[in-house]
N, C-alpha and C positions, 0 to 999 in steps of 0.2 A: 361843816366846812363850806366856805363860800367859793363859788366858781369865779374865775377870771372872765370878764367880758371881752370877747374877741371882736365882735362886730356890733355896732350900734347904728341903727337907721332911725331917724326921727323926722316925721312930717315931710317925707320925700315927695316932691312934686316934679313931674316931667311932662311938659306939654309940647305938642307939635303943631305947627302952622300948616294946615292943609287947605290950599286954595283960599286963603284969607280967613279961615275959621280955625280957632284954637281948639284942638282936641286934647282932652285931659287923659293922657295915657296912664299916668300915675298921679294920684291926687291924695296926699296925706298918709302915705304908708309909713308905719313905725314898727320896729321889732328889734330885739336884741338876740344875739347868738353868743352863748357862753362857750368857753373852750371845752372841747370834748362833746359838744352837742351837735346835732344835725338839724337843719331847718329845711323843710320842703315848702316851696311856694306852690299852692294848689288853687285852681280856679278855672272858670270858664275860658274858652278861647277868646282872646282879645281883651282880657281883663287887666293886663299890665305886668304879668309875671316876667316875661323876657325883658321888657323895658326896665323893670326894677333891677334885675340882675345886671343889665348893661349899664345902668346909671351907677350902680355900686362900683363896677369896674372902670367907670368913666369912659365907656365906649359911646355913650350918648350923654349930653349935658343935662344935669339936674337944674330945674328952674328955682327950686327952693328946698330947704331942709338941711339936714346934717347927716353925714356919713363918716363914721370913724372906724378904723381898723386898729385895735389896740389903742395906743395913744395918738395915732396919726389921723389928722383931719384930711380925708381923701379929697374933699372938694377944694382944698387949698393947694394941692399938688399940681405942679406943672412940669413939662419937659422931662428932663433926665430923672428928677425925683419921682415922677409918676411912673416912668418906665421901670425904675428899680423896684417900686412897690408892687407892680404887677407880677413880679416873680412869685409872690405869695398868694395870688388870687386866681381863681379859675371858675368858669361856668361849665357845668355838665348839662348839655342839652337833652331834652326828653327824647328827641329823635336823632340818634347819632349819625344816621346815614346822611342826612342833609347837612350836618355840620362838619363832615369829613370831606376833604377835597378828593374827588374820584380819580384825579390825575396823579396823585401822590401815593407812594407806598406807605404802608403803616409805619415803617422806620422813619421816613421823611416827616410824617405827621407828628409822631411822638418826639422826634429829635428837634423839631423846629424851635420849640421853646428853649431847649438847651443852647442852641446856637444864638437865637435872638437875645437871650439874656446873658451871653458870654459865660455860660456854665461849663460847656464842653464843646469840642469840635473834633472832626475826623474820627479816628479809631476810638478815642475816649468817648465820644458821643455815641458811636455804634455800640460800644460795650454797655454804656448806661441804658440805652434803649433796650438792649437784650435783657438786662436785669429788670427793668421796669415791666416789660412784657411778661416775664416770668412771675413777677410779684402779683400780677393781676390774673394769673392762671393761663396765660397764653404761652406759646412756644417762641423761642428766640427767632426761629425761622419764619415766623409770621411777619417779621419786619419787611420781608420781600413781597408780601401780598398786598393787594389793593382792597379798599373798603368793600367793593362788590363781591369779593371772594370770601367775606366773613359772614358769620351768622349775626343776627341782631344783638345777641348777648355779647359776642366778641367785639362788635363795633362799639357797644356801650363802654366796654372796658378800655378800648383804645381812646375813646373820647374822654 
């Protein structure tokens, strides 16, 4: 049985101009992710793992290469089309404490995507947040807590 290709990254390049010098943050990265598979980007600090993920989500611009999600060319998307596509994509950072806003409750953090993508609002969003927290082994009451009140494992599940 052949698996369906979910993500394809081919020869991805992302460079940054730092004080007149071009730094190669990502230079020729290629990989495929099949539906049902998990991919971990592993490497030394500063090798381009986060920049690769950010380029896939179009949070930073790619200078060259191809990124497809299913049949969608992510580098061709703009505006509303890109915003709609982001509903289907997410980064889970290695250090969840630094990726969670310390001024927001867990409920606000988890619910933000529901509101931004017009999936749910108000009581409906609150109910969905409670269900999502329970799905990852947290209590619905944890929605009222702040990131610093959680253990590292709990923060990772929130992220």
